[in-house]
N, C-alpha and C positions, 0 to 999 in steps of 0.2 A: 441456578442449577439447570433450569430449562434452557436458558440462553446458551449455556456452555454445551449442552447436548446438541442443540441446533447448530452451533458453530462447528462441532466435530463432524456432524452429518453433512453439512454444507461443504466442508472442506474435502471430505472423502469423495462425495459425488462429483465435485468439481475436478478433482485429480483424475478420477476414472474417465471422465469425459475428455479431459485434456489429453489423456493417454492414447485416445483414439485418433487424435488430430493428424499425427504423422502418417498414418495409413491413408487417410483421405487426401492429404496433400500429395503423397506419392502418386495416387491414382489420378489426381487432377493434372499433374505434370505430364502425364501420358498424352493429354489432350493438347499439348504444345503451348501452354501458358507459363509465364515466368512468375516469380514471387510477388512483384509489385502488382502485376495485372490480376493475379488471383486474390490478393488482399483487397484491392480496390473493388472488385466485383463482390467479394464477401462482405465488405463494409457497407456497400450500397444496400444490400439485402438486410443486413443486421440493423443498420441505423433506421431504415424504414419500419421494420418490425418493432423495434424497441420504442420508438417515439409513438407509434400507433397504439401499442399496449399502454404506454403511460398516458396518452391523451384519452383513451377510452376508460381505463380503470382508475387512474390516480393523477388527475391534472395537477393537484397540489404539489406532487413530487417534482414537477417540471420547474417550479420556482426556486431559483438559486440567487444568491447575492452576487454582486460584481466580483468580489474577492473570490468567492467559490467558483465562479465561471472562469476566472483567470487560472485558478488552480487546476480546474478540469482541463483547460487548454494545455497546461504544462504536462499533466498526466497523459493526455492523449497524444500530443506531438512528441514529447521527449520519451515518455514511457512506453505507451502502447504501440506507437508507430515503429520506433526503433527495435523494440523487443520482437514484434511479429515479423518485421522485414528481415532481421538477422536470423530469426528462428526458421522461417520458411526458406530463406536462401541457403541455410546450412544443409537442407535436405537435397539440394542439387549437387553437393559435394561429398556427403557422408551417408553411411547407412542409418536407417531409422534408429537403431539402438544407440549408436554413438551420439547422435543429436540429442537423444533423451538424457543420456548421462551428463552431457555438457550443460544442458539447461538446468539439470537438477544439482548443479554446484551452487545454485543461487541461495539455498538455505544457509550455506556457509557464509555467504556475503551478508545475509540478514543477521546471522549470528554475530559476526564481527562488528556490524554496526550497533547491534544491541549491546555488545560487550563494551565498546569504547564510548558510545554516546548515551547509553541508558544504563549507567552503572547500577549494580545491585539487582538486576532483573534476571541474571543467569544462574540457574540452579544446576546441581550435578545431574539431576534427572533429564533436564533439557539437553545438557551436553552429551550425556550417554545416548539419548534418543537420536540426536543429530549424527553422531559418529556411527551408530548402529544402522541408521537409514542410509547413510552414504556408502558404507561397506556393503550393505545389502544391495544397493543399486549396482555397484561394481560387479558383484558376484552374479546378480540376476542378468546382467548384460553379457556375461561371459568374457569380460575384458581381460581377465587374468590368464585365460587359456587361448587368447587370440593370437597376437603377433602380427595383426594386420597393420598396414601402413595407411594412414589417413591423410587427406588433403589438409595442408596447413591453413589454407584460406578457409576451409570449412570449419576447422577447429576454432579459429579466431571468431568466425560468425557465431558459432555455438556459445562460446564464452561471453561474447558481447550480448547475446540474447539473455543469458543468465544475469548479467549486470543490470540490464534494463528491467528485467522481471523482478529482481530484488528491489529496484527503485520503485516500481509500481506498488509493491506490497507495503513498503515503508512509508511512501509518500501518501498513499490513500489512508493509512492508519493515522498519520500525524496531521494531515491537512483537511480531510474530508469526512470527519466523523458525523457531521450534521446533514450530509447528503445521503439520500436513499441509494441502496446498492444498484438498482436498475437505472436510476438517473445518472449515477457515476459512470456506469457502463455506456449508456446512450450518448451522453455528452462527450466523453473521452473518445469514443469510437467515431463520433461525428468529426471531431477535430483531427483525428487520425486520417479519416477519409479526405478531408480538405487538404491536409498536408501532402498526401499521396497524389491527389489530382493535380496540385500545383507542381509537384516534382515530375510527374509523368502523366499527361492527360490520356485518359483511356479511350483512344480513338478506335480500338478494336471493338468496343461495345457499340459505338455509333455505326460502325461498318457492319454490324451484325455477325461478327466473327466469334460467336459464343455457341458452342454445340449444346445439345440437350444434356449430354453426359456431363459436360463441364458445369452447366447450370445446376444440375442435380448435386454434384459434388460440392459446389460452392454453397448451395442452400443448406446442406448438411453441416458444413463447416460453420456457417453463420449461426445456425440454431444450436447445434450440439457441441460445437467447439469454440463458440464465441459468446453468444447471448447467455445461455444457461450456466456454463462453468465460470465465466468471469463475474457474472452477477452473484453467484453463490460464493465465489472467492471473496468478493468485497463484503458480502454479508458475514461470512465467517470471520474475517479480520476484525469486524466490529465486535464480535462476540468473544473471540479467544486470542486476538492479536496476531501480528504478522509472523512472528517467530514460530508459533505452533502451527499456523497454517502452512508455512513453508516446509516444515518437517513432515507433516501429514501428506503434503503434496507429493512426496516421494512414491506414493502409491501409483503414480503415473508409470513408473518404471516396470513393475510387474504387469501392469495393464498392457503396456506396449509389448511385453514379452509374450503374454498369453494371446494377444491378437495376432502376433507374428506366427504363433504356433497353429492356431485354429484357422486363420485366414490364409496365411502365406505358406503353411505347412512346414515351417522351420522346426528343427528338433530342439528340445529343451533338455539340457543336461542336469545332472544331480546338483552341480554347483549353482546353477541358475535357480533351482527350486529352493536351495538353502538361502540364496540371496533374497528371494521373494518373501520367505518366512521371516527373515531379519527385518525387512521393510515393514511388514505388518506388526512385528514385535515392537518396532520403534514407535508406531502409531499407538500401540497399547501403552507404552511407557509415557508418551506425552499426554495421553488421556488421564493417567494417574496423577 
C-alpha cells in the first residue's frame, strides 16, 4: 500500500514538472539555440549532476550488468534521444498547448500495447480513466473551439515524441526492473548525450557561445524537467506500472494551461476548466 501511494505521488509530481518544460524551452529558443544544441547542453549538466549524486550517495547503484548496460543504451539512444529531439523540435513549429496534447497521446499507445501484448490487464476503470483523461486534455487545451491550422511537420514531430515516450515507459518497466531509477536516468541520459554529440558536435559550447540566460534556462531544464521528473517517473513505473503512470501523466496538460495563464497571461475558458477537472478526475479513477 505504501509503495502504491509513493507511485501515485511520484507520477503526479513528475507530470507537474514535465508540464513546465515547454515554457522553459520556449524561453531558451529566444536565445537563438536549436533543439539539438539545447538538449546537448542540458544533458551535459544533467549527466554530470546525476553521476555526482550517485557517486557521493549510492555508489552501489552505479553497478549494472552488461545486459542491463546494453538495455540502458537502447533506452537512451532509441527512447530518450528520439523522444526529446522530436519533442523539443515540435516547439519550433507549434504552440505550447498543441505540443502538449500530441505528446499526451502516448497513454493511448501504452494502452494498446497493454491490450494486445499483456492480455487480461485492462479493466473498465483503466479504460474509463484513459478516455476521461484524453477528453480532458482536448478540452483543457481549447482545441474544440480553435480552428487554428498547425504545421504538418510539427504535428509529425509531436506524434513521434509520443511514440518514443510510450516506448520509454514500456521498455523500462519490462527490461530494467532491477536498476535503480536514478541510475536508469543517469545512464540513459549519458547514452543520449553521446548520440547527440556524434550526430552534431557542440562547437558552440567550445566557442563560448552560451549566454548566462541560456545557461540558466538549461540548468532549470536539466534539474526540474530532466533529473527530477524522469527519475520519479521511472520510480513510479516500478510501483504502479507504465499504464497507470501514463494516465496520471495527463496532469501535465492542465499544468501547462495554468502556466500559460499565470506566466503568459493567456485567458482560460470555462471549457478549459472543465477539461482540467476531467484530467484530475481521471487520476482519481486510476487511484481507485
